[in-house]
N, C-alpha and C positions, 0 to 999 in steps of 0.2 A: 654493410652499408647492404641494403639487396634492389632491386632494381628498382622499384617504385620511390624509397629512399634517392635509388639515381636520379630519375629523373623529379623528381620534388627538389632537389636540388638543383639541377639546370631549368626547372622551372624559374621559382624564384632567382637562380641570375640575371637571368629574361629580364625579370623584374625591377631588382637593385642596378641593374649597370645598360651603358648602350654602347654599343662599340667592342672590338675583340678583346684591344689592351683593354681598357674597362673590365669588360666581364669577368678578362685570364686577376686578374689582378683584387675581383671581390670573391674569385674560385679560389686561386690564390691561399687568401686573407682567412676565409671558409673554414679553409680543410685544414691550415695551418693550428690550429684551434677545435679541430679532431683532434683522434689516435691516431698514432701508425697503421694501424687499421684499418678502420675506418678509408684513412689516405690512399691504402693498397687496391679496397673491395672497391675505389670509386676507379683505378685505372682498369680491373677487372671485369666490371662490369661499362667502362666503356669500349675495352674488347672486343664483349659479346656486342656490345649494339651496333658496333663498323661491321664488327663482322656478318651479323643480317642484313649492312647493306651493300657487300661483296655479293654486287648478281651482274654481268653482265646486263639487266634490263636498263635496267641504276647510271651503267660506263654505255652506257647508250644516250642515256637523258645529259649526262653528263659532258659527252662528245657533241651533242648536241648545244647542247649552252656553248659552248667553248668553241664554235662558228665548225664543225666535224671533229673534231681530234683532241683525246682529254690524258694526259701519260700515267704509264699509274705510280705515280708519287701525286702527282694531280687530283687524280681518282680516290686516295686515302686524303687527301686532302680534306675532298668533296664530300669522303665520306661522314669526316670530324665535320666539318660544317653544315651538318644534316643534321647532326645532336643539335646546333644551335638550333633549328626550329623551333627545335622540342618534340616533346611528346609525340603530339597528335599529327604532326604533321611530318616528323618523321616514319612515324607507322603507317599513313597513310600513303610516306612516297615510297617505302619502303615493296606494296602489295600493290602497287598504282606508281610508277617512278610520276608518269602526265602528271601526277597528286600537286606534281611540283611546280605545275605553269599559277594554281593558285595561289600560291602562295607570293607574301608580300618583297620579300627577299626574292624574289627571283624577278617579281614584277615593274622593281626598281633594277633592269638592266636592259629590260626593251628598250630598242631603239639607240640604246647607246654605243660608242666606238668599246669598244672592249680596252684598247689606253687609258679609256677612260671612269670604269668602274671603281680603280684606288678601292674606298676601305670598304665595299659593297663584292669585292670579286669573291667569290663560291669559296674561297677554300679559309681555313683553321686548324693549319697545319700547330701550333702552337696546345692547341688542348692535348695535346697529346703528352706532355712535358709537362704541363700541371702542376698535379700532382706526384713525382716528381723530385718537381720542385717545396712541393708545400711536404714530406719527406724530408727534404734535407734542415728545413726551416724546422721539421721539432726533433729532428738527432741531432743537427750542428753538427751536421758537416758537406754543407750546402751542396757548395760541387761533386763531390768525391762521395752520393749517393745514390752514385750508379748502377752500380753493380751487386749491392744489398739488397736498391724497390726494387729490382728486375727476377731477381731467385726470390722474393718473399710475394712478387703479380704470382711468377710462375709457377708456387706451391701454390696460392690460391687456386690457381685453373682449375678446367674441370679438363684431362684426356681426350674428352671430343673435341676442344677445341683445336682446328688444325687452321693453315696455312694452308687449300690448295688451290684452285682454279676459283676466280669466281661462280658462282650456282647462277642456272640456267642456261636457258643455250644464245649463242654469243651470234651478233647478225650487226648488219652492216646500215648504220644511222647514216650516211649516203649514196642507201638510196632511196627516196626521196617515197614511194609509192609506199616500203616497206616501216616509213619513219614516220608518213602520211596513217598509218593501220598504229603502233603502236604504240606513237608521242604524239596523236591531231595537234596537241594543244601545245604544246612546244615546236614544234616541227612548225606552225604557224606562227611563233613566236621569236621564233628564232629563222629564218628563214639562212641555206648555206653559202645563195648568192653562189657566186664563183669563187670553187677552189682554185690557188696556182697547182700545176700539175705534180709538181715537186711534193707539195702537202697529198695531195689525190694517188702518188703511190707511198706515201710515205705512211700513212692511216690507214694502216687493213682492218676496218669496222672500226677497234678498236685498239689501247694499247699496248704492245705485247711483255 
């Protein structure tokens, strides 16, 4: 499965199902009808594209959307959620994180209290496990396939794939002048208003 085939599968998933649970079920079913090698390659491609999104500028965008701070795990899940936006929106956001402001998925969040985002919350942790689940179905070992699956994924990944820090320069999205310059639309859509002293002191820009 090359990168074009990966994105074609994501786009077809977007057309066939609505909501994360339905999309996961569709992806799991589709992958489980393919070869185990293709399932492993799906995970490899997923890791590659989420690595592209591992930048300080996108972390700042997530910080802004989440009200001033996004944790390490929250940002990983945010990157997985970005995949659900489709190839064009994903690529635009990697090139210019403020482009997220133009996506319907982000626009649906504007003006709503975060405790009411519910299924629209911008994360998709479960996407990271769907290939392993399909691999378990194919191999017939289900929950016990994890070690074999990730060994196969590691064998397929290039040596260039590393876990170094986010790309780019870290900056503080709570600095309004800087946020207005770098993320003009998101800064307007998601005003920080008043952060508590605790929140201000614990969130030095992006998550540690």
